[in-house]
PyMOL Python script that loads the backbone (N, CA, C, O; Angstrom):
from pymol import cmd

cmd.read_pdbstr("""\
ATOM      1  N   MET A   1      50.348   9.377  49.532  1.00  0.00           N
ATOM      2  CA  MET A   1      50.799   8.019  49.353  1.00  0.00           C
ATOM      3  C   MET A   1      52.218   7.943  50.007  1.00  0.00           C
ATOM      4  O   MET A   1      52.511   6.888  50.570  1.00  0.00           O
ATOM      5  N   ALA A   2      53.135   8.976  49.985  1.00  0.00           N
ATOM      6  CA  ALA A   2      54.366   8.802  50.512  1.00  0.00           C
ATOM      7  C   ALA A   2      54.390   8.758  51.864  1.00  0.00           C
ATOM      8  O   ALA A   2      55.341   8.200  52.410  1.00  0.00           O
ATOM      9  N   SER A   3      53.323   9.351  52.653  1.00  0.00           N
ATOM     10  CA  SER A   3      53.123   9.275  54.030  1.00  0.00           C
ATOM     11  C   SER A   3      52.526   7.913  54.539  1.00  0.00           C
ATOM     12  O   SER A   3      52.514   7.677  55.747  1.00  0.00           O
ATOM     13  N   GLY A   4      52.108   7.155  53.768  1.00  0.00           N
ATOM     14  CA  GLY A   4      51.431   5.709  54.006  1.00  0.00           C
ATOM     15  C   GLY A   4      49.821   5.857  54.276  1.00  0.00           C
ATOM     16  O   GLY A   4      49.195   5.098  55.016  1.00  0.00           O
ATOM     17  N   VAL A   5      49.195   7.065  53.484  1.00  0.00           N
ATOM     18  CA  VAL A   5      47.813   7.177  53.550  1.00  0.00           C
ATOM     19  C   VAL A   5      47.396   6.222  52.201  1.00  0.00           C
ATOM     20  O   VAL A   5      47.988   6.129  51.125  1.00  0.00           O
ATOM     21  N   VAL A   6      46.214   5.583  52.644  1.00  0.00           N
ATOM     22  CA  VAL A   6      45.682   5.001  51.381  1.00  0.00           C
ATOM     23  C   VAL A   6      44.854   5.948  50.602  1.00  0.00           C
ATOM     24  O   VAL A   6      43.907   6.563  51.092  1.00  0.00           O
ATOM     25  N   PRO A   7      45.283   6.056  49.246  1.00  0.00           N
ATOM     26  CA  PRO A   7      44.853   7.290  48.433  1.00  0.00           C
ATOM     27  C   PRO A   7      43.428   6.771  47.906  1.00  0.00           C
ATOM     28  O   PRO A   7      43.190   5.632  47.506  1.00  0.00           O
ATOM     29  N   ILE A   8      42.509   7.875  47.990  1.00  0.00           N
ATOM     30  CA  ILE A   8      41.179   7.663  47.047  1.00  0.00           C
ATOM     31  C   ILE A   8      41.296   8.824  46.029  1.00  0.00           C
ATOM     32  O   ILE A   8      41.356   9.990  46.418  1.00  0.00           O
ATOM     33  N   ALA A   9      41.327   8.503  44.784  1.00  0.00           N
ATOM     34  CA  ALA A   9      41.451   9.846  43.932  1.00  0.00           C
ATOM     35  C   ALA A   9      40.326   9.644  42.877  1.00  0.00           C
ATOM     36  O   ALA A   9      39.586   8.660  42.875  1.00  0.00           O
ATOM     37  N   HIS A  10      40.261  10.690  41.956  1.00  0.00           N
ATOM     38  CA  HIS A  10      39.227  10.894  41.096  1.00  0.00           C
ATOM     39  C   HIS A  10      39.661   9.936  40.043  1.00  0.00           C
ATOM     40  O   HIS A  10      40.862   9.882  39.778  1.00  0.00           O
ATOM     41  N   ASN A  11      38.862   9.218  39.448  1.00  0.00           N
ATOM     42  CA  ASN A  11      38.917   8.144  38.278  1.00  0.00           C
ATOM     43  C   ASN A  11      39.086   8.916  36.808  1.00  0.00           C
ATOM     44  O   ASN A  11      38.296   8.919  35.864  1.00  0.00           O
ATOM     45  N   SER A  12      40.219   9.486  36.916  1.00  0.00           N
ATOM     46  CA  SER A  12      40.378  10.472  35.623  1.00  0.00           C
ATOM     47  C   SER A  12      41.928  10.224  35.270  1.00  0.00           C
ATOM     48  O   SER A  12      42.664   9.452  35.884  1.00  0.00           O
ATOM     49  N   ALA A  13      42.287  11.014  34.176  1.00  0.00           N
ATOM     50  CA  ALA A  13      43.663  10.639  33.429  1.00  0.00           C
ATOM     51  C   ALA A  13      44.685  10.371  34.560  1.00  0.00           C
ATOM     52  O   ALA A  13      44.969   9.227  34.916  1.00  0.00           O
ATOM     53  N   GLY A  14      45.214  11.469  35.097  1.00  0.00           N
ATOM     54  CA  GLY A  14      46.366  11.366  35.983  1.00  0.00           C
ATOM     55  C   GLY A  14      46.464  10.278  36.945  1.00  0.00           C
ATOM     56  O   GLY A  14      47.313   9.391  36.853  1.00  0.00           O
ATOM     57  N   PRO A  15      45.444  10.362  38.026  1.00  0.00           N
ATOM     58  CA  PRO A  15      45.379   9.228  39.008  1.00  0.00           C
ATOM     59  C   PRO A  15      45.283   7.841  38.372  1.00  0.00           C
ATOM     60  O   PRO A  15      45.884   6.847  38.779  1.00  0.00           O
ATOM     61  N   LYS A  16      44.370   7.899  37.220  1.00  0.00           N
ATOM     62  CA  LYS A  16      44.315   6.323  36.734  1.00  0.00           C
ATOM     63  C   LYS A  16      45.403   5.837  35.919  1.00  0.00           C
ATOM     64  O   LYS A  16      45.681   4.641  35.831  1.00  0.00           O
ATOM     65  N   MET A  17      46.057   6.824  35.284  1.00  0.00           N
ATOM     66  CA  MET A  17      47.208   6.522  34.407  1.00  0.00           C
ATOM     67  C   MET A  17      48.609   6.429  34.898  1.00  0.00           C
ATOM     68  O   MET A  17      49.497   5.814  34.308  1.00  0.00           O
ATOM     69  N   ASP A  18      48.750   7.074  36.012  1.00  0.00           N
ATOM     70  CA  ASP A  18      49.922   7.230  36.776  1.00  0.00           C
ATOM     71  C   ASP A  18      50.372   7.161  38.165  1.00  0.00           C
ATOM     72  O   ASP A  18      51.520   7.017  38.586  1.00  0.00           O
ATOM     73  N   ILE A  19      49.083   7.311  38.919  1.00  0.00           N
ATOM     74  CA  ILE A  19      49.267   7.403  40.276  1.00  0.00           C
ATOM     75  C   ILE A  19      48.614   6.040  41.019  1.00  0.00           C
ATOM     76  O   ILE A  19      49.323   5.297  41.698  1.00  0.00           O
ATOM     77  N   ILE A  20      47.461   5.850  40.849  1.00  0.00           N
ATOM     78  CA  ILE A  20      46.807   4.646  41.534  1.00  0.00           C
ATOM     79  C   ILE A  20      47.002   3.331  40.574  1.00  0.00           C
ATOM     80  O   ILE A  20      46.115   2.836  39.878  1.00  0.00           O
ATOM     81  N   LEU A  21      48.190   2.932  40.673  1.00  0.00           N
ATOM     82  CA  LEU A  21      48.671   1.695  39.872  1.00  0.00           C
ATOM     83  C   LEU A  21      48.837   0.601  40.752  1.00  0.00           C
ATOM     84  O   LEU A  21      48.833   0.881  41.951  1.00  0.00           O
ATOM     85  N   ASN A  22      48.989  -0.638  40.412  1.00  0.00           N
ATOM     86  CA  ASN A  22      49.296  -1.859  41.465  1.00  0.00           C
ATOM     87  C   ASN A  22      50.767  -1.746  41.401  1.00  0.00           C
ATOM     88  O   ASN A  22      51.299  -1.431  40.337  1.00  0.00           O
ATOM     89  N   GLU A  23      51.411  -1.964  42.383  1.00  0.00           N
ATOM     90  CA  GLU A  23      52.758  -2.040  42.767  1.00  0.00           C
ATOM     91  C   GLU A  23      53.155  -3.528  43.337  1.00  0.00           C
ATOM     92  O   GLU A  23      52.714  -4.028  44.372  1.00  0.00           O
ATOM     93  N   GLY A  24      53.988  -4.054  42.522  1.00  0.00           N
ATOM     94  CA  GLY A  24      54.105  -5.495  42.977  1.00  0.00           C
ATOM     95  C   GLY A  24      53.065  -6.398  43.133  1.00  0.00           C
ATOM     96  O   GLY A  24      53.097  -7.296  43.974  1.00  0.00           O
ATOM     97  N   GLY A  25      52.155  -6.211  42.378  1.00  0.00           N
ATOM     98  CA  GLY A  25      50.752  -7.040  42.420  1.00  0.00           C
ATOM     99  C   GLY A  25      49.897  -6.548  43.372  1.00  0.00           C
ATOM    100  O   GLY A  25      48.859  -7.132  43.683  1.00  0.00           O
ATOM    101  N   ARG A  26      50.263  -5.508  43.860  1.00  0.00           N
ATOM    102  CA  ARG A  26      49.172  -4.980  45.029  1.00  0.00           C
ATOM    103  C   ARG A  26      48.622  -3.745  45.013  1.00  0.00           C
ATOM    104  O   ARG A  26      49.347  -2.761  44.869  1.00  0.00           O
ATOM    105  N   LYS A  27      47.271  -3.631  45.156  1.00  0.00           N
ATOM    106  CA  LYS A  27      46.661  -2.443  45.092  1.00  0.00           C
ATOM    107  C   LYS A  27      47.398  -1.273  45.726  1.00  0.00           C
ATOM    108  O   LYS A  27      48.022  -1.492  46.764  1.00  0.00           O
ATOM    109  N   THR A  28      47.387  -0.052  45.202  1.00  0.00           N
ATOM    110  CA  THR A  28      48.044   1.005  45.801  1.00  0.00           C
ATOM    111  C   THR A  28      46.910   2.316  46.350  1.00  0.00           C
ATOM    112  O   THR A  28      47.236   3.294  47.021  1.00  0.00           O
ATOM    113  N   GLY A  29      45.684   2.024  45.898  1.00  0.00           N
ATOM    114  CA  GLY A  29      44.749   2.941  46.330  1.00  0.00           C
ATOM    115  C   GLY A  29      43.451   2.642  45.643  1.00  0.00           C
ATOM    116  O   GLY A  29      43.260   1.513  45.191  1.00  0.00           O
ATOM    117  N   PHE A  30      42.508   3.625  45.534  1.00  0.00           N
ATOM    118  CA  PHE A  30      41.091   3.402  44.814  1.00  0.00           C
ATOM    119  C   PHE A  30      40.707   4.614  44.009  1.00  0.00           C
ATOM    120  O   PHE A  30      40.977   5.786  44.275  1.00  0.00           O
ATOM    121  N   LEU A  31      40.124   4.207  43.119  1.00  0.00           N
ATOM    122  CA  LEU A  31      39.565   5.140  42.156  1.00  0.00           C
ATOM    123  C   LEU A  31      37.941   5.445  42.272  1.00  0.00           C
ATOM    124  O   LEU A  31      37.128   4.526  42.372  1.00  0.00           O
ATOM    125  N   ALA A  32      37.601   6.712  42.248  1.00  0.00           N
ATOM    126  CA  ALA A  32      36.156   6.754  42.256  1.00  0.00           C
ATOM    127  C   ALA A  32      35.676   8.066  41.360  1.00  0.00           C
ATOM    128  O   ALA A  32      36.430   9.021  41.175  1.00  0.00           O
ATOM    129  N   SER A  33      34.504   8.005  40.896  1.00  0.00           N
ATOM    130  CA  SER A  33      33.972   8.992  39.910  1.00  0.00           C
ATOM    131  C   SER A  33      32.699   9.648  40.487  1.00  0.00           C
ATOM    132  O   SER A  33      32.345  10.659  39.881  1.00  0.00           O
ATOM    133  N   ASN A  34      32.029   9.315  41.419  1.00  0.00           N
ATOM    134  CA  ASN A  34      30.832   9.892  42.029  1.00  0.00           C
ATOM    135  C   ASN A  34      30.799   9.614  43.526  1.00  0.00           C
ATOM    136  O   ASN A  34      31.605   8.865  44.080  1.00  0.00           O
ATOM    137  N   LYS A  35      29.790  10.281  44.162  1.00  0.00           N
ATOM    138  CA  LYS A  35      29.433  10.168  45.396  1.00  0.00           C
ATOM    139  C   LYS A  35      29.478   8.573  45.967  1.00  0.00           C
ATOM    140  O   LYS A  35      30.176   8.137  46.882  1.00  0.00           O
ATOM    141  N   VAL A  36      28.605   7.927  45.212  1.00  0.00           N
ATOM    142  CA  VAL A  36      28.662   6.481  45.713  1.00  0.00           C
ATOM    143  C   VAL A  36      29.854   5.631  45.747  1.00  0.00           C
ATOM    144  O   VAL A  36      30.130   4.766  46.579  1.00  0.00           O
ATOM    145  N   GLU A  37      30.579   6.037  44.629  1.00  0.00           N
ATOM    146  CA  GLU A  37      31.915   5.286  44.500  1.00  0.00           C
ATOM    147  C   GLU A  37      32.813   5.727  45.665  1.00  0.00           C
ATOM    148  O   GLU A  37      33.309   4.861  46.386  1.00  0.00           O
ATOM    149  N   TYR A  38      33.057   7.079  45.894  1.00  0.00           N
ATOM    150  CA  TYR A  38      34.031   7.647  46.887  1.00  0.00           C
ATOM    151  C   TYR A  38      33.430   6.868  48.231  1.00  0.00           C
ATOM    152  O   TYR A  38      34.177   6.184  48.930  1.00  0.00           O
ATOM    153  N   THR A  39      32.055   7.028  48.524  1.00  0.00           N
ATOM    154  CA  THR A  39      31.587   6.421  49.671  1.00  0.00           C
ATOM    155  C   THR A  39      31.947   5.095  49.917  1.00  0.00           C
ATOM    156  O   THR A  39      32.256   4.759  51.060  1.00  0.00           O
ATOM    157  N   GLU A  40      31.947   4.131  48.798  1.00  0.00           N
ATOM    158  CA  GLU A  40      32.288   2.641  48.923  1.00  0.00           C
ATOM    159  C   GLU A  40      33.777   2.627  49.174  1.00  0.00           C
ATOM    160  O   GLU A  40      34.289   1.896  50.022  1.00  0.00           O
ATOM    161  N   ALA A  41      34.457   3.469  48.399  1.00  0.00           N
ATOM    162  CA  ALA A  41      36.014   3.300  48.604  1.00  0.00           C
ATOM    163  C   ALA A  41      36.509   3.673  50.050  1.00  0.00           C
ATOM    164  O   ALA A  41      37.427   3.049  50.581  1.00  0.00           O
ATOM    165  N   ILE A  42      35.852   4.730  50.670  1.00  0.00           N
ATOM    166  CA  ILE A  42      36.183   5.066  52.087  1.00  0.00           C
ATOM    167  C   ILE A  42      35.818   3.965  52.976  1.00  0.00           C
ATOM    168  O   ILE A  42      36.618   3.487  53.780  1.00  0.00           O
ATOM    169  N   LEU A  43      34.405   3.490  52.813  1.00  0.00           N
ATOM    170  CA  LEU A  43      34.153   2.180  53.608  1.00  0.00           C
ATOM    171  C   LEU A  43      35.057   1.093  53.361  1.00  0.00           C
ATOM    172  O   LEU A  43      35.340   0.322  54.278  1.00  0.00           O
ATOM    173  N   LYS A  44      35.559   0.949  52.156  1.00  0.00           N
ATOM    174  CA  LYS A  44      36.363  -0.332  52.222  1.00  0.00           C
ATOM    175  C   LYS A  44      37.776   0.126  53.006  1.00  0.00           C
ATOM    176  O   LYS A  44      38.308  -0.653  53.796  1.00  0.00           O
ATOM    177  N   VAL A  45      38.178   1.071  52.805  1.00  0.00           N
ATOM    178  CA  VAL A  45      39.308   1.400  53.537  1.00  0.00           C
ATOM    179  C   VAL A  45      39.082   1.237  55.060  1.00  0.00           C
ATOM    180  O   VAL A  45      39.798   0.483  55.718  1.00  0.00           O
ATOM    181  N   ILE A  46      38.091   1.945  55.602  1.00  0.00           N
ATOM    182  CA  ILE A  46      37.604   1.817  56.964  1.00  0.00           C
ATOM    183  C   ILE A  46      37.597   0.531  57.567  1.00  0.00           C
ATOM    184  O   ILE A  46      38.141   0.236  58.631  1.00  0.00           O
ATOM    185  N   LYS A  47      36.857  -0.316  56.716  1.00  0.00           N
ATOM    186  CA  LYS A  47      36.634  -1.742  57.255  1.00  0.00           C
ATOM    187  C   LYS A  47      37.733  -2.581  56.838  1.00  0.00           C
ATOM    188  O   LYS A  47      37.635  -3.765  57.162  1.00  0.00           O
ATOM    189  N   MET A  48      38.854  -2.194  56.131  1.00  0.00           N
ATOM    190  CA  MET A  48      40.054  -3.320  56.025  1.00  0.00           C
ATOM    191  C   MET A  48      40.594  -3.661  57.149  1.00  0.00           C
ATOM    192  O   MET A  48      40.749  -2.868  58.078  1.00  0.00           O
ATOM    193  N   ALA A  49      41.019  -5.178  57.182  1.00  0.00           N
ATOM    194  CA  ALA A  49      41.814  -5.325  58.400  1.00  0.00           C
ATOM    195  C   ALA A  49      43.266  -4.521  58.393  1.00  0.00           C
ATOM    196  O   ALA A  49      43.909  -4.171  57.403  1.00  0.00           O
ATOM    197  N   GLU A  50      43.527  -4.367  59.535  1.00  0.00           N
ATOM    198  CA  GLU A  50      45.023  -3.639  59.665  1.00  0.00           C
ATOM    199  C   GLU A  50      45.886  -4.035  58.777  1.00  0.00           C
ATOM    200  O   GLU A  50      46.276  -3.274  57.891  1.00  0.00           O
ATOM    201  N   ALA A  51      46.267  -5.184  58.884  1.00  0.00           N
ATOM    202  CA  ALA A  51      47.425  -6.142  57.988  1.00  0.00           C
ATOM    203  C   ALA A  51      47.170  -5.395  56.536  1.00  0.00           C
ATOM    204  O   ALA A  51      47.998  -4.609  56.075  1.00  0.00           O
ATOM    205  N   GLU A  52      46.030  -5.700  55.917  1.00  0.00           N
ATOM    206  CA  GLU A  52      45.777  -5.311  54.484  1.00  0.00           C
ATOM    207  C   GLU A  52      45.944  -3.888  54.384  1.00  0.00           C
ATOM    208  O   GLU A  52      46.659  -3.420  53.498  1.00  0.00           O
ATOM    209  N   ARG A  53      45.328  -3.135  55.240  1.00  0.00           N
ATOM    210  CA  ARG A  53      45.319  -1.804  54.938  1.00  0.00           C
ATOM    211  C   ARG A  53      46.945  -1.121  54.940  1.00  0.00           C
ATOM    212  O   ARG A  53      47.339  -0.286  54.127  1.00  0.00           O
ATOM    213  N   LEU A  54      47.696  -1.667  55.988  1.00  0.00           N
ATOM    214  CA  LEU A  54      49.190  -1.572  55.939  1.00  0.00           C
ATOM    215  C   LEU A  54      50.028  -2.057  54.700  1.00  0.00           C
ATOM    216  O   LEU A  54      51.069  -1.512  54.333  1.00  0.00           O
ATOM    217  N   ALA A  55      49.465  -3.112  54.122  1.00  0.00           N
ATOM    218  CA  ALA A  55      50.053  -3.543  53.057  1.00  0.00           C
ATOM    219  C   ALA A  55      49.595  -2.806  51.713  1.00  0.00           C
ATOM    220  O   ALA A  55      50.386  -2.721  50.773  1.00  0.00           O
ATOM    221  N   VAL A  56      48.396  -2.312  51.644  1.00  0.00           N
ATOM    222  CA  VAL A  56      48.258  -1.408  50.431  1.00  0.00           C
ATOM    223  C   VAL A  56      48.837  -0.083  50.889  1.00  0.00           C
ATOM    224  O   VAL A  56      49.407   0.446  49.935  1.00  0.00           O
ATOM    225  N   ALA A  57      48.909   0.684  52.039  1.00  0.00           N
ATOM    226  CA  ALA A  57      49.911   1.715  52.318  1.00  0.00           C
ATOM    227  C   ALA A  57      51.332   1.513  51.790  1.00  0.00           C
ATOM    228  O   ALA A  57      51.811   2.235  50.915  1.00  0.00           O
ATOM    229  N   ALA A  58      51.972   0.508  52.357  1.00  0.00           N
ATOM    230  CA  ALA A  58      53.314   0.024  51.891  1.00  0.00           C
ATOM    231  C   ALA A  58      53.602   0.122  50.397  1.00  0.00           C
ATOM    232  O   ALA A  58      54.590   0.711  49.958  1.00  0.00           O
ATOM    233  N   ALA A  59      52.524  -0.595  49.501  1.00  0.00           N
ATOM    234  CA  ALA A  59      52.533  -0.470  48.123  1.00  0.00           C
ATOM    235  C   ALA A  59      52.723   0.983  47.665  1.00  0.00           C
ATOM    236  O   ALA A  59      53.668   1.488  47.060  1.00  0.00           O
ATOM    237  N   ALA A  60      51.572   1.526  48.114  1.00  0.00           N
ATOM    238  CA  ALA A  60      51.597   2.876  47.759  1.00  0.00           C
ATOM    239  C   ALA A  60      52.728   3.784  48.105  1.00  0.00           C
ATOM    240  O   ALA A  60      53.201   4.576  47.291  1.00  0.00           O
ATOM    241  N   ARG A  61      53.108   3.664  49.208  1.00  0.00           N
ATOM    242  CA  ARG A  61      54.322   4.435  49.628  1.00  0.00           C
ATOM    243  C   ARG A  61      55.647   4.052  48.587  1.00  0.00           C
ATOM    244  O   ARG A  61      56.473   4.917  48.296  1.00  0.00           O
ATOM    245  N   LYS A  62      55.721   2.895  48.160  1.00  0.00           N
ATOM    246  CA  LYS A  62      56.670   2.244  47.306  1.00  0.00           C
ATOM    247  C   LYS A  62      56.432   3.011  46.022  1.00  0.00           C
ATOM    248  O   LYS A  62      57.370   3.607  45.493  1.00  0.00           O
ATOM    249  N   HIS A  63      55.182   3.021  45.482  1.00  0.00           N
ATOM    250  CA  HIS A  63      54.835   3.460  44.220  1.00  0.00           C
ATOM    251  C   HIS A  63      54.969   4.947  44.280  1.00  0.00           C
ATOM    252  O   HIS A  63      55.055   5.407  43.142  1.00  0.00           O
ATOM    253  N   ALA A  64      55.010   5.717  45.073  1.00  0.00           N
ATOM    254  CA  ALA A  64      55.161   7.058  45.340  1.00  0.00           C
ATOM    255  C   ALA A  64      56.495   7.498  45.153  1.00  0.00           C
ATOM    256  O   ALA A  64      56.660   8.679  44.847  1.00  0.00           O
ATOM    257  N   GLN A  65      57.583   6.669  45.298  1.00  0.00           N
ATOM    258  CA  GLN A  65      58.872   6.858  45.146  1.00  0.00           C
ATOM    259  C   GLN A  65      59.387   6.942  43.695  1.00  0.00           C
ATOM    260  O   GLN A  65      60.576   7.140  43.445  1.00  0.00           O
ATOM    261  N   ARG A  66      58.438   6.783  42.747  1.00  0.00           N
ATOM    262  CA  ARG A  66      58.905   7.152  41.523  1.00  0.00           C
ATOM    263  C   ARG A  66      58.321   8.670  41.101  1.00  0.00           C
ATOM    264  O   ARG A  66      58.170   8.952  39.912  1.00  0.00           O
ATOM    265  N   PHE A  67      58.031   9.545  42.083  1.00  0.00           N
ATOM    266  CA  PHE A  67      57.696  10.879  42.037  1.00  0.00           C
ATOM    267  C   PHE A  67      58.599  11.578  42.953  1.00  0.00           C
ATOM    268  O   PHE A  67      58.383  12.775  43.143  1.00  0.00           O
ATOM    269  N   SER A  68      59.630  10.979  43.582  1.00  0.00           N
ATOM    270  CA  SER A  68      60.537  11.737  44.489  1.00  0.00           C
ATOM    271  C   SER A  68      61.312  12.507  43.670  1.00  0.00           C
ATOM    272  O   SER A  68      61.492  12.386  42.458  1.00  0.00           O
ATOM    273  N   GLU A  69      61.897  13.569  44.682  1.00  0.00           N
ATOM    274  CA  GLU A  69      62.895  14.583  44.039  1.00  0.00           C
ATOM    275  C   GLU A  69      64.036  13.862  43.344  1.00  0.00           C
ATOM    276  O   GLU A  69      64.474  14.153  42.231  1.00  0.00           O
ATOM    277  N   GLN A  70      64.511  12.777  44.223  1.00  0.00           N
ATOM    278  CA  GLN A  70      65.825  11.908  43.657  1.00  0.00           C
ATOM    279  C   GLN A  70      65.421  11.322  42.450  1.00  0.00           C
ATOM    280  O   GLN A  70      66.229  11.540  41.548  1.00  0.00           O
ATOM    281  N   LYS A  71      64.365  10.597  42.093  1.00  0.00           N
ATOM    282  CA  LYS A  71      63.922  10.235  41.014  1.00  0.00           C
ATOM    283  C   LYS A  71      64.021  11.118  39.829  1.00  0.00           C
ATOM    284  O   LYS A  71      64.531  10.821  38.749  1.00  0.00           O
ATOM    285  N   PHE A  72      63.420  12.342  40.194  1.00  0.00           N
ATOM    286  CA  PHE A  72      63.186  13.335  39.081  1.00  0.00           C
ATOM    287  C   PHE A  72      64.711  13.574  38.599  1.00  0.00           C
ATOM    288  O   PHE A  72      65.082  13.472  37.430  1.00  0.00           O
ATOM    289  N   LEU A  73      65.477  13.888  39.628  1.00  0.00           N
ATOM    290  CA  LEU A  73      67.029  14.341  39.400  1.00  0.00           C
ATOM    291  C   LEU A  73      67.687  13.178  38.486  1.00  0.00           C
ATOM    292  O   LEU A  73      68.296  13.493  37.464  1.00  0.00           O
ATOM    293  N   GLU A  74      67.565  11.963  38.839  1.00  0.00           N
ATOM    294  CA  GLU A  74      68.099  10.976  37.899  1.00  0.00           C
ATOM    295  C   GLU A  74      67.529  10.914  36.792  1.00  0.00           C
ATOM    296  O   GLU A  74      68.315  10.931  35.845  1.00  0.00           O
ATOM    297  N   ASP A  75      66.347  10.841  36.509  1.00  0.00           N
ATOM    298  CA  ASP A  75      65.830  10.928  35.196  1.00  0.00           C
ATOM    299  C   ASP A  75      66.154  12.276  34.387  1.00  0.00           C
ATOM    300  O   ASP A  75      66.356  12.198  33.175  1.00  0.00           O
ATOM    301  N   PHE A  76      66.200  13.410  34.994  1.00  0.00           N
ATOM    302  CA  PHE A  76      66.537  14.814  34.360  1.00  0.00           C
ATOM    303  C   PHE A  76      68.015  14.416  33.787  1.00  0.00           C
ATOM    304  O   PHE A  76      68.167  14.345  32.568  1.00  0.00           O
ATOM    305  N   LYS A  77      68.947  14.193  34.550  1.00  0.00           N
ATOM    306  CA  LYS A  77      70.378  14.048  34.356  1.00  0.00           C
ATOM    307  C   LYS A  77      70.280  12.987  33.130  1.00  0.00           C
ATOM    308  O   LYS A  77      70.956  13.259  32.138  1.00  0.00           O
ATOM    309  N   ALA A  78      69.620  11.985  33.113  1.00  0.00           N
ATOM    310  CA  ALA A  78      69.877  10.900  32.025  1.00  0.00           C
ATOM    311  C   ALA A  78      69.118  11.507  30.576  1.00  0.00           C
ATOM    312  O   ALA A  78      69.281  10.913  29.510  1.00  0.00           O
ATOM    313  N   ALA A  79      68.441  12.509  30.655  1.00  0.00           N
ATOM    314  CA  ALA A  79      67.815  12.982  29.727  1.00  0.00           C
ATOM    315  C   ALA A  79      68.583  14.047  28.976  1.00  0.00           C
ATOM    316  O   ALA A  79      68.681  14.075  27.749  1.00  0.00           O
ATOM    317  N   VAL A  80      69.082  14.862  29.752  1.00  0.00           N
ATOM    318  CA  VAL A  80      70.049  15.952  29.359  1.00  0.00           C
ATOM    319  C   VAL A  80      71.431  15.306  29.024  1.00  0.00           C
ATOM    320  O   VAL A  80      72.059  15.865  28.125  1.00  0.00           O
ATOM    321  N   GLN A  81      71.885  14.433  29.494  1.00  0.00           N
ATOM    322  CA  GLN A  81      73.406  13.938  29.455  1.00  0.00           C
ATOM    323  C   GLN A  81      73.834  13.773  27.964  1.00  0.00           C
ATOM    324  O   GLN A  81      74.965  14.125  27.630  1.00  0.00           O
ATOM    325  N   PRO A  82      72.971  13.254  27.069  1.00  0.00           N
ATOM    326  CA  PRO A  82      73.384  13.179  25.837  1.00  0.00           C
ATOM    327  C   PRO A  82      73.327  14.731  25.233  1.00  0.00           C
ATOM    328  O   PRO A  82      74.100  14.867  24.285  1.00  0.00           O
ATOM    329  N   ILE A  83      72.861  15.474  25.449  1.00  0.00           N
ATOM    330  CA  ILE A  83      72.916  17.002  24.945  1.00  0.00           C
ATOM    331  C   ILE A  83      74.019  17.586  25.581  1.00  0.00           C
ATOM    332  O   ILE A  83      74.712  18.237  24.800  1.00  0.00           O
ATOM    333  N   LEU A  84      74.437  17.568  26.817  1.00  0.00           N
ATOM    334  CA  LEU A  84      75.340  18.225  27.598  1.00  0.00           C
ATOM    335  C   LEU A  84      76.873  17.480  27.241  1.00  0.00           C
ATOM    336  O   LEU A  84      77.895  18.164  27.206  1.00  0.00           O
ATOM    337  N   ALA A  85      76.882  16.446  27.061  1.00  0.00           N
ATOM    338  CA  ALA A  85      78.186  15.694  26.756  1.00  0.00           C
ATOM    339  C   ALA A  85      78.028  14.613  25.696  1.00  0.00           C
ATOM    340  O   ALA A  85      78.155  13.412  25.931  1.00  0.00           O
ATOM    341  N   PRO A  86      77.782  15.064  24.677  1.00  0.00           N
ATOM    342  CA  PRO A  86      77.685  14.239  23.430  1.00  0.00           C
ATOM    343  C   PRO A  86      78.885  13.365  23.032  1.00  0.00           C
ATOM    344  O   PRO A  86      80.056  13.725  22.911  1.00  0.00           O
ATOM    345  N   LYS A  87      78.343  12.112  22.848  1.00  0.00           N
ATOM    346  CA  LYS A  87      79.635  11.210  22.419  1.00  0.00           C
ATOM    347  C   LYS A  87      80.290  11.630  21.055  1.00  0.00           C
ATOM    348  O   LYS A  87      79.643  11.840  20.029  1.00  0.00           O
ATOM    349  N   SER A  88      81.693  11.728  21.177  1.00  0.00           N
ATOM    350  CA  SER A  88      82.285  12.020  19.780  1.00  0.00           C
ATOM    351  C   SER A  88      82.080  10.736  18.849  1.00  0.00           C
ATOM    352  O   SER A  88      82.057   9.554  19.192  1.00  0.00           O
ATOM    353  N   SER A  89      81.946  11.262  17.651  1.00  0.00           N
ATOM    354  CA  SER A  89      81.675  10.197  16.450  1.00  0.00           C
ATOM    355  C   SER A  89      83.053   9.952  15.714  1.00  0.00           C
ATOM    356  O   SER A  89      83.040   9.760  14.498  1.00  0.00           O
ATOM    357  N   SER A  90      84.170   9.953  16.379  1.00  0.00           N
ATOM    358  CA  SER A  90      85.439   9.804  15.758  1.00  0.00           C
ATOM    359  C   SER A  90      85.939   8.302  15.938  1.00  0.00           C
ATOM    360  O   SER A  90      87.024   7.952  15.472  1.00  0.00           O
TER     361      SER A  90
END
""", "prot")
cmd.dss("prot")
cmd.show_as("cartoon", "prot")
cmd.util.cbc("prot")
cmd.orient("prot")
């Protein structure tokens, strides 16, 4: 996703709940559960007009940023900040 490839992932927990989600109202990839669904998804990507494929890839790339090292660092700091520097209650 981060490199601009349109993902086709298994229709299970992780991909379905966190990865292949809409971004800005735009599809970010395809989910599949069996050979027929994977085949259909691959054919959809191959047959897409270039502009549509690039739009899906751009949405996927943007969505993938939520898994970046920078995002992890920001979220981690926000999570531990209250523990490391608690506000005084005076």
